[in-house]
N, C-alpha and C positions, 0 to 999 in steps of 0.2 A: 647304263648310263648315270654316268656321277659329272652336278651341275659342276666347274670350272669357278666358283662365281661364292656363290655356297656351302659344298661340298655337300652336298640334300642328294637325295636315287632320285630321277625322274626316268619317265618312260624314252627305251630308246628309237633313235629317230625325229624328237624332237627339235622342235626350232628354237623354245624357249623355253626356259624354265619358271615353271610357276608360282613358284616359290621366293624368284629375285626376282625373275620378271627378264631376266639377260637373255643376249643372243646364245645359243648355240648349237645350231645352226652350220652346216658347212661351213666354205669359207668361201665355196661360190652364192653366195648369199647377194640384198642389193648391193648392190656398189655404194655409193656417194664420191660428187663430184668437191662438194666444198664442203668446209669442214659448218657444222651444227652448234646452231645459239639457242638456250633458252628465250621461251619471250615472254620471260615472267622477268626472270634478276641477270640476265644476258652470261648470262657463267657457259663456258663451252663443252659439248656435249661429243657422248661417243658419237659413231652412226650403228652404232648396238643397243646405249638407250633407251628404255621406253619414259622415265619419269628424269628430271632434273633433279642429282642430287643432292643439293644444296637450296632448293625448296620446293621438292617434289612437285610442278608441275609437269605433266606430259607435255614429252619432244614433244615437236615441230612436225609436218605429217605424221603423225600415230595415227590416221583413219587411213591407211595405203589402203590398195585393192588388196593390198597377203593379207596382214592385219587388220583389218579393221572389225570384220564379226569377231575373232577372239579378244576382241578389247575395248567394245557396244559390252560382251557377251559377261567379261567380268567387272562391268561399270568401271570402270578407270576413267574412262571419257563423258562421261556422262556432265558433269559441272562447269568443261571444261570446252564450248564451239572453236572448232578449224579455223584456225584466220587467214586467210586467203593469203598469197602473193605477195596483193595491187595492198592488201592493208597490211603486210611488215614495208611493203617499200616506202607507204607515202606519210609510215609516222612518223614523228617529227620527236626527239625525246627531248621533254623540259631543261630551261639552265637550272641550274643544281641552284637552288635558294640560298643567301649571305649567310653568317648572323649575322649581321646589323639587322636584316631587312627580319625575321622570324621578332629577333626581341620587337622592334619598334613595331610587330603587328599584334604582339601574345600578351606585351604588357603595357601596362598603364604608370607611366612616366611620371606622374603626381605621386602615385599610392612606391613605386617602387624605386627612386629616384634614378631609373639602369636609358638615360640618354642616346640618342640615334649616334655608331660614332659614322666621321665620314670614309663616303663609299662611295667612289666615281661612278659605278655604272652604275648607278638608284639617284646618281643623282642629291647625294644628303652631305648636303653641307660641313664641313669642318669647323667647332667649335671649342673655341676653349673656356671651358669652366670654371671657375677655382676651388679647390678643393676647401671646403670647410675645414672652420678651429678647428671640429671636435674628432675629425680622421686626424690633424696632427699632431690633436695634444695623446689622441692614442696611439702613434703616429712615438710620441716618444718617450709613450710612458713603456718599464720593462717588461718584457711578459714575463707570466705563475708558467711554474712546471706545470704540464697537463699530464694527469696519474695515466695510463693506458687503461684503467680501466673503472675511469669519471665517468659521468655521463654529460657531452657535451647538452644537451637537452632540458636539466634541472638547474636550478641554484648551486652549486661549492657551495659545500660544507666544511666551514675549517672545524677538522680532529683535533681535541687534545687527546697527546698520549698518555696513556692509562699512569704507566711508573709516576708521573704529574698527581696525576690524580688520586693515586694511591699516600703520595710523598704531603697531598696539602690535608687529606684529609687524615695521618696520624698527627699533624699540626698541631691541627684545630680539635682534634682529641686531648690534647698533651698540652698542650698550654687555656683549652678546659679546664680541665685536674685542678692544674699550676693554682688560675684561680680561682677553681673552690676547694684548693687546699688555705690559702694565703689567705683570703677573703673571708672563709664559711659564714657563708651570706644562708643561711640556715641555722649556724649553734650550733652542729654537732660536735667538732676538735675536741675541745675541754675534755668531752665526755669521754670520746674513744681516747684521749690520753689518759687519762684517769684509769681509764679497766685494763687499756695495756701494762701502764706501771707493777697493776694487784696481779696480773698474771706474769706479767716476769717476776716482781718475789718473790707468790706463789711457787712459782715453779724451781725459778731456783734461789731460792735466801737465800744462800750463802754467799754469794755478789753481792749481793745490796747489803751497800753500804751507812752506815747510819749517819742520820741529818744530828749535824749539829751546831750550835753559836761559835759565833765567833771568841765571844768570854770564854765556853765551853772550850773547844780549841787552841786559844794562847794556854790555859787552864793546866790539859793531858801534851800539851810540850812540856810547857814548863817540869809534869813533873814526871816525863816521860827519865827522863835520865837525869842525875845527882852529878851534876858536876863534869860536864862532858869533856871540856874547855884542864881543870883538875886530874893532872896524875896522881891517881891513891896508893898510902902509906903500902908495907906490907901489911901491918894494923889494920887500917879501913882499910884495904881488901879482902883482907881475912874473915870482919865482921859483913862484910856486904856476903862472902860469901855463902859464907855460913845460914843467912836472910836468904838469901836466893834460893840451896842446898834445903830451909823446911820448906820453903814455898815449891818445890816443887812435892818433896817426900808427900804432903798435905793433898794434893790434886789423886792422888793415887790412895790417900783415906781415908781421905772425905767425898768430893766430887767427880771422883769417877763410878764407884758401888751406884749412885745413879740417875748416872746418863747413862749404865747397863742399863740402869729396873726398867729407867722409860721408857729405853727402846723397847725391849721386850713387850711390853706388856702396852706397847700401844703403835707398834710400825704397822699395826694386822687392823686398822680398828678402822670402823670405816666411816664418821665424821670426817672429813677433815680437818676440820678445828684444831676437832682432839688432836687428830696429831700435828695438826705445829704446834695445839702449843704445849706434846710433850717433848716438842724437839729446840724449841731454846735451852732447854738447860747443857748438853751437847753441842750446841752454838756456843752458849757463852763460855764455857770449860776452854774448848778450841782457843779463843781468842785472848782470857788468858795465858793458858803454854806459850803462846804465839807472844806476848809480849816480856814474857822471862825469857824468851829463848831472844827478845828484844833487847833487854836490860842487858845480859849478858855476851851480844855481839860489841857494843856499845864501851863497855869497863876501858879505864885509862890506868894502866897500871908501866912498874918501871919493867922496864924489859929481863930484865935479873931478877926476877921477885921469883921466888919459892913456891912459888904456888899454880903455875904455870896448869900442871901441870891437872892439879885440882880443877882449873877452868874448862881447861875441855873435859874430864873428867861431867861435869853440872853438863855442860852442852852436847854431851851423849844420851842424860839419861834428859837433860827435854828434851832429844828428840823426839828418843821411844818415846815417852807419852805422849808425845805429837799427833806417833801416828798412829798408836790406839786408838787417838778421841775419834783423827780424819778419815779412818774407813765406817766408827760410826757417822758420823755427820753424811759423807757421803751414800748410803743405805738412807738414811736419813731422806737424800733428796731427793733417792730415787722413789719412796715410797709419797710425800709431797707431792710429787708429778703425776700419781696417778687422780683422776677426777671421780669426787662423789660419784656411787651407778656403777662403780665398774665393781667385779669382786675384786677380794684385799686375795686372795688365796691364792688365786692363775696370777697372780705376780711374783708369791714365794720368795721363791728361787731365786728371781730378779736382783730385791733386794737384797736380799742376803750374799749375793754373787765380792761385791768390794771386803767384806768380813771373809769371804769365808778364805779369798784369793789375800789377804797378808794377813793372816797366819796368830796362830803364839809368837813370832820368833822377837816382837820386838818385848813380850806384856814377860817373856822369857827371860828374856839377857836384862829388862831393867830390876824385875827378881831377885839375878845371879851377881849385880852389883851397885848397888845400890845403898847395904847395908857397906861395903868397904869400901866406900866413895862417895867419903862423909867429909867433906873438909878438916885439916888439923892444924891446932896454929901450932906453928916455927918462930922459933926463934932468929 
């Protein structure tokens, strides 16, 4: 058969389940005319319960004539002697102890400041104790919000957010760098500025401007343009145009050949100082052509002058001459940017790229028109 309580298979005809000790016998078993209560915790028991389901104490009357042998054999009542009915009836329950009595007996008032409260049952008088000043102060102070993960038994540590720490570190580093540059405690900044200027001058020589004194600047400004505010007559204009034409032609006959030879012989030279020396002629010629162009642009002449076409022709000749020299200067820039120790032959195509892109268009047009565009005096 199957036990209706624990659903385990037991022998047929058994009165009690050997697994859960529940009564499984027929309905005509021992009858109880009154309720049964546990002698330990006072819980109400079923007439068929062998032990208290709450505290585990054997039920009263377990050593009956019907089940005494089986209970003793199982060892279930060895530690619980049976109580007689007289002992059960004469036992007086103890009165429940109040919280004030428990605290008064267990705690030391001098150490814990726990005072007995007013209790009528124990005759403890009610005493009015003034609240300490420290408690008033604590009650008035706003309470700090406690994080759920905070340990209440250790001192709270105020944590600084990481973004604030990073910002503070960056501010200190930037401030220290600014102070080091401005104050220069080690005296290294002047040498650094000199090295930086020399490196820039070596790498980009065409971008450097010559240093001139105030007197030289005044003299150059006065000699750059003749009589800027004076309008030239046709005779004066012809004389000026003829002089500028001869200057442009001299660039092609005398100087540009030297510039080309210096470039061909020096743009692959390994010493950087040699390349710098050979490149000066190209940069100087380009500056002279630029100065001639400025003189042509600053000419003051009459609106109805007969030399208007001659002025345009000279400007175009100067422009073609400038283009021819400028591509050579651009190639020099690349050659001078290569430091000593590197192979110059590996950079040859890179150095010659500006000249290859410029082509021979400016040279061909200059040679085709320089003879026919010479200014002729007109009456």
